C-alpha positions as CSV (number, residue, x, y, z in Angstrom):
1,X,88.5,112.3,121.8
2,X,90.0,110.0,124.4
3,X,92.1,106.9,123.9
4,X,92.8,104.0,126.3
5,X,95.6,101.5,126.3
6,X,94.5,98.4,128.1
7,X,96.9,95.8,126.8
8,X,98.9,95.5,130.0
9,X,95.8,95.8,132.2
10,X,94.1,92.9,130.5
11,X,97.2,90.8,130.7
12,X,97.5,91.3,134.4
13,X,93.8,90.6,134.9
14,X,94.1,87.4,132.9
15,X,97.0,86.1,135.0
16,X,95.3,87.0,138.2
17,X,92.1,85.2,137.0
18,X,94.1,82.0,136.3
19,X,95.6,82.0,139.8
20,X,92.2,82.4,141.4
21,X,90.8,79.6,139.2
22,X,93.7,77.3,140.2
23,X,93.2,78.1,143.9
24,X,89.5,78.0,144.3
25,X,86.5,76.9,142.3
26,X,83.3,78.9,142.6
27,X,80.4,77.1,144.1
28,X,77.7,79.4,142.9
29,X,77.3,80.5,139.3
30,X,76.7,84.2,138.5
31,X,74.6,85.6,135.7
32,X,76.5,87.1,132.7
33,X,74.3,90.2,132.6
34,X,76.1,92.9,130.5
35,X,79.5,91.3,130.9
36,X,81.3,91.1,127.5
37,X,79.2,93.9,126.1
38,X,80.0,97.5,125.3
39,X,77.8,100.0,127.2
40,X,77.1,103.4,125.6
41,X,76.0,106.3,127.8
42,X,76.1,110.1,128.3
43,X,78.0,111.0,131.4
44,X,75.5,112.4,133.9
45,X,72.6,111.2,131.7
46,X,69.4,109.5,132.7
47,X,66.0,108.2,131.6
48,X,64.1,110.5,131.4
49,X,66.6,113.2,130.7
50,X,68.7,114.3,133.6
51,X,69.2,118.1,134.1
52,X,72.6,119.8,134.3
53,X,72.7,123.5,135.2
54,X,75.5,125.5,133.6
55,X,75.4,129.2,134.6
56,X,77.6,131.6,132.7
57,X,79.0,135.0,133.8
58,X,77.1,137.9,132.3
59,X,80.2,139.3,130.6
60,X,81.2,140.1,127.0
61,X,84.1,137.6,127.0
62,X,84.0,134.0,125.7
63,X,82.8,131.1,127.9
64,X,83.4,127.5,126.9
65,X,81.1,124.8,128.3
66,X,81.4,121.0,128.1
67,X,77.7,120.3,127.4
68,X,77.9,116.6,126.6
69,X,80.4,113.8,127.0
70,X,79.6,110.5,125.3
71,X,81.2,107.3,126.6
72,X,81.5,103.7,125.6
73,X,82.4,101.4,128.5
74,X,84.3,98.5,127.0
75,X,84.7,95.0,128.6
76,X,88.0,94.0,126.9
77,X,90.7,95.0,124.5
78,X,89.0,93.4,121.5
79,X,85.9,95.6,122.0
80,X,88.0,98.7,122.5
81,X,89.7,98.0,119.1
82,X,86.4,97.9,117.3
83,X,85.1,100.9,115.3
84,X,81.7,102.0,116.6
85,X,79.2,104.6,115.3
86,X,76.8,106.3,117.8
87,X,74.0,108.8,116.9
88,X,72.8,111.4,119.3
89,X,69.7,113.5,118.8
90,X,69.7,117.2,119.3
91,X,66.6,116.6,121.5
92,X,64.5,119.7,121.5
93,X,61.5,117.7,122.8
94,X,63.4,116.7,125.9
95,X,64.2,120.4,126.5
96,X,60.4,121.2,126.4
97,X,59.6,118.4,128.7
98,X,62.2,119.4,131.2
99,X,60.9,122.9,131.4
100,X,58.4,124.5,128.9
101,X,59.9,127.9,129.7
102,X,63.3,126.9,128.4
103,X,64.3,128.8,125.2
104,X,66.3,127.2,122.4
105,X,69.4,129.4,122.1
106,X,69.8,131.0,118.7
107,X,72.6,129.3,116.8
108,X,74.2,132.7,116.1
109,X,75.0,133.2,119.8
110,X,77.3,130.2,120.1
111,X,79.8,128.0,118.3
112,X,80.3,124.2,118.6
113,X,83.5,122.3,118.9
114,X,83.3,118.5,118.3
115,X,84.4,115.8,115.8
116,X,80.8,114.6,115.6
117,X,79.0,115.4,112.3
118,X,75.6,117.2,112.5
119,X,72.8,116.5,110.2
120,X,70.0,119.0,110.2
121,X,69.7,122.2,112.3
122,X,68.1,122.4,115.7
123,X,66.4,119.0,116.3
124,X,68.9,117.2,114.0
125,X,71.3,114.4,114.7
126,X,75.0,114.1,115.7
127,X,76.9,111.1,114.3
128,X,80.1,110.1,116.3
129,X,82.5,107.5,115.1
130,X,84.7,105.9,117.8
131,X,88.0,104.8,116.2
132,X,89.9,101.8,117.7
133,X,91.2,102.9,121.1
134,X,88.7,105.8,121.6
135,X,86.3,105.6,124.4
136,X,84.9,109.2,124.8
137,X,83.5,112.0,122.5
138,X,82.6,115.5,123.6
139,X,80.5,118.5,122.5
140,X,81.8,121.9,123.6
141,X,79.8,125.1,123.2
142,X,81.5,128.5,123.3
143,X,79.4,131.6,123.9
144,X,81.5,134.5,122.7
145,X,79.4,137.2,124.5
146,X,77.0,136.2,127.3
147,X,75.5,139.7,127.4
148,X,73.4,138.8,124.3
149,X,71.5,136.4,126.6
150,X,68.3,137.6,128.2
151,X,69.3,137.2,131.9
152,X,65.7,136.7,133.0
153,X,65.4,133.7,130.7
154,X,66.9,130.2,130.7
155,X,68.1,128.4,127.7
156,X,68.1,124.6,127.1
157,X,70.0,122.1,125.0
158,X,69.1,118.4,124.9
159,X,71.0,115.3,123.9
160,X,69.7,111.7,123.6
161,X,71.5,108.6,122.3
162,X,69.3,107.0,119.6
163,X,71.5,104.3,118.2
164,X,74.8,102.4,118.5
165,X,76.3,99.8,116.2
166,X,79.0,97.2,116.8
167,X,76.7,95.5,119.3
168,X,76.8,98.5,121.6
169,X,74.1,98.6,124.4
170,X,72.5,101.9,125.1
171,X,72.2,102.3,128.8
172,X,69.6,104.2,130.9
173,X,72.1,107.1,131.1
174,X,71.1,108.0,127.5
175,X,69.6,111.5,127.8
176,X,70.6,114.9,129.2
177,X,69.2,118.4,129.2
178,X,71.6,121.3,129.8
179,X,70.3,124.6,131.3
180,X,72.3,127.7,130.4
181,X,71.6,131.0,132.1
182,X,73.5,134.3,132.3
183,X,74.3,135.2,135.9
184,X,76.2,137.9,137.7
185,X,78.0,137.6,141.0
186,X,74.9,138.3,143.1
187,X,72.5,136.0,141.4
188,X,71.2,133.3,143.7
189,X,68.7,132.3,146.4
190,X,68.5,134.3,149.7
191,X,66.5,133.9,152.9
192,X,65.1,137.3,153.8
193,X,64.3,138.3,157.4
194,X,64.3,141.5,159.4
195,X,62.0,144.2,160.7
196,X,59.1,145.9,159.0
197,X,57.0,148.9,160.0
198,X,54.1,150.5,158.1
199,X,53.9,154.1,159.5
200,X,50.2,154.6,158.6
201,X,48.6,151.3,159.4
202,X,49.5,149.5,162.6
203,X,47.6,146.4,161.4
204,X,50.4,145.8,158.9
205,X,53.0,143.6,160.6
206,X,56.0,141.4,159.8
207,X,55.2,138.2,157.9
208,X,56.7,136.2,160.8
209,X,59.0,133.9,158.9
210,X,61.8,134.3,156.4
211,X,60.8,134.9,152.8
212,X,62.7,133.3,149.9
213,X,64.2,135.8,147.5
214,X,65.7,135.0,144.2
215,X,68.0,137.6,142.8
216,X,67.8,137.2,139.0
217,X,70.5,138.8,136.8
218,X,69.2,141.8,134.9
219,X,72.5,143.3,134.0
220,X,76.2,143.1,134.7
221,X,75.7,144.3,138.3
222,X,71.8,144.5,138.5
223,X,69.3,142.0,139.8
224,X,65.5,141.7,139.9
225,X,64.4,140.6,143.4
226,X,61.8,137.9,143.0
227,X,59.8,136.8,146.0
228,X,59.5,133.0,145.5
229,X,56.9,132.9,148.4
230,X,54.6,135.4,146.6
231,X,52.0,133.4,144.6
232,X,53.9,132.1,141.5
233,X,57.0,134.2,142.4
234,X,57.5,137.8,141.3
235,X,58.8,141.0,142.8
236,X,56.9,142.0,145.9
237,X,56.8,142.0,149.7
238,X,54.7,139.8,151.9
239,X,53.3,140.9,155.3
240,X,50.4,140.4,157.6
241,X,47.2,142.5,157.7
242,X,45.6,141.8,161.0
243,X,47.1,138.3,160.9
244,X,46.2,137.5,157.3
245,X,48.7,137.4,154.5
246,X,48.9,140.2,151.9
247,X,51.4,142.3,149.9
248,X,51.9,145.8,148.5
249,X,50.6,146.1,145.0
250,X,53.0,147.5,142.4
251,X,55.9,147.4,144.8
252,X,59.1,145.3,144.3
253,X,62.8,145.7,144.1
254,X,65.5,146.1,141.5
255,X,68.9,146.3,143.1
256,X,72.3,147.4,141.7
257,X,75.7,146.7,143.2
258,X,79.1,148.4,143.0
259,X,81.3,145.6,141.8
260,X,84.4,147.1,143.3
261,X,83.1,147.5,146.8
262,X,80.0,145.3,147.1
263,X,78.0,148.3,148.2
264,X,74.4,148.7,147.0
265,X,74.6,151.6,144.6
266,X,71.0,151.8,143.5
267,X,67.6,150.5,144.5
268,X,64.3,151.3,142.7
269,X,60.8,150.0,142.3
270,X,60.4,147.2,139.7
271,X,56.9,148.5,138.9
272,X,58.1,151.9,138.1
273,X,60.5,150.7,135.5
274,X,58.8,150.3,132.1
275,X,61.8,148.1,130.8
276,X,60.4,145.1,132.7
277,X,57.3,142.9,132.0
278,X,54.0,142.9,133.9
279,X,53.5,140.4,136.7
280,X,50.7,139.4,139.1
281,X,51.9,142.3,141.2
282,X,51.4,145.1,138.7
283,X,52.4,146.6,135.4
284,X,55.7,148.4,135.1
285,X,54.6,149.9,131.8
286,X,52.5,152.4,133.7
287,X,55.5,153.5,135.8
288,X,57.4,156.8,135.4
289,X,60.8,155.4,134.6
290,X,64.0,157.2,135.5
291,X,64.9,158.9,137.7
292,X,62.2,158.2,140.3
293,X,60.8,154.9,139.0
294,X,57.5,155.6,140.7
295,X,54.7,153.1,140.0
296,X,51.2,154.3,139.0
297,X,50.2,154.4,142.7
298,X,53.3,156.6,143.4
299,X,55.1,153.9,145.3
300,X,58.9,154.1,145.1
301,X,61.8,152.1,146.6
302,X,64.6,154.2,148.2
303,X,67.7,153.1,150.2
304,X,67.8,154.2,153.8
305,X,71.3,155.8,154.0
306,X,71.6,154.8,157.7
307,X,72.0,151.2,156.7
308,X,75.1,149.1,155.9
309,X,73.6,148.5,152.5
310,X,76.3,146.2,151.2
311,X,77.2,142.5,150.5
312,X,79.1,140.8,153.3
313,X,82.1,138.5,153.0
314,X,79.8,135.4,153.3
315,X,77.6,136.8,150.4
316,X,74.8,137.8,152.8
317,X,73.3,141.2,152.0
318,X,72.5,143.9,154.7
319,X,70.0,146.4,153.5
320,X,67.7,149.1,154.9
321,X,65.2,150.8,152.6
322,X,62.0,152.7,152.5
323,X,58.7,152.4,150.7
324,X,57.9,156.0,149.7
325,X,54.3,156.8,148.7
326,X,53.4,160.5,148.4
327,X,49.7,159.9,147.6
328,X,49.3,157.9,150.9
329,X,51.3,160.2,153.2
330,X,50.7,163.6,151.6
331,X,50.3,165.2,155.0
332,X,53.8,164.1,156.0
333,X,56.9,166.0,155.0
334,X,59.1,164.7,152.2
335,X,60.4,162.1,151.5
336,X,56.9,160.7,152.2
337,X,58.1,157.5,153.8
338,X,55.3,155.0,154.3
339,X,57.1,151.8,155.4
340,X,60.6,151.0,156.7
341,X,62.6,147.8,156.2
342,X,65.7,146.7,158.0
343,X,66.8,143.3,156.6
344,X,69.4,140.6,156.2
345,X,69.3,138.5,153.1
346,X,71.1,135.3,153.9
347,X,72.7,133.7,150.9
348,X,71.4,130.1,150.5
349,X,73.0,129.1,147.2
350,X,72.6,129.3,143.4
351,X,69.2,129.3,141.9
């Protein structure tokens, strides 16, 4: 709760106003508008609901988030000293509208700190009472252990002002949706570019433009590498086949970093790891799992040890890797390298 003492401020304003009136009379009248009225809003809110992204570190230690701050903007001391009651809906409908893929976070995964009174569970209503002198109310959410979150999912909370008494006017800043997602240090959007060679098909050539990669947290130091330029976005690599766009089926990347050094400590094929769901690029359930993580078509992702293979100081990632496919290059000696990649993933920003 926040209090405001405006006695001196209003006295100074009143004296200054008298001086102005004595010195000069206005020649044009101005409409009253909202003057003299108390305006009620959610900071950062909107109509329809605005979106606020609040990523949390994928760690087993508590994280506290200020998910909503309710304000009443008062015009004078008399209004500040009135008691006002404001109701705010736990707006699950606004969450669905903002993004149908958002998940409502199970209540067992977080605690709430506020002096508002909740009626009903998810989808219920908060009631806040502003005492004389109060102008702000908050809702804090504490997540004791972010590792319970599914890092490949996003969670949503919604808040919408539904009523205000004491002549309060609800403004257009009345609704807000908060997006919560677990993210590690490497999670983000990257611009991928570099060289690519397919050793058995000369018609396969570099895409010709940077591809947008989204590194999505899959563990404390592991990310799934989604290609946002590939259809609806999933793990995979785009290239040209005789000038036309295509991609390798059942081939995508899961990358793991050494937190102490920033070096890439592991790379394997998403479609060889049965722990992950199917996408338009293939079905990991048919993969071999550890230690090779080979897809059903034998494709594997392997680090090229001649590369830097590490995160740089500016968060860019330098990486060289191979697509290994024994059933396509059986006549070649091990390690059956089909394609080579020498790339820089330039960090763009958070996703």
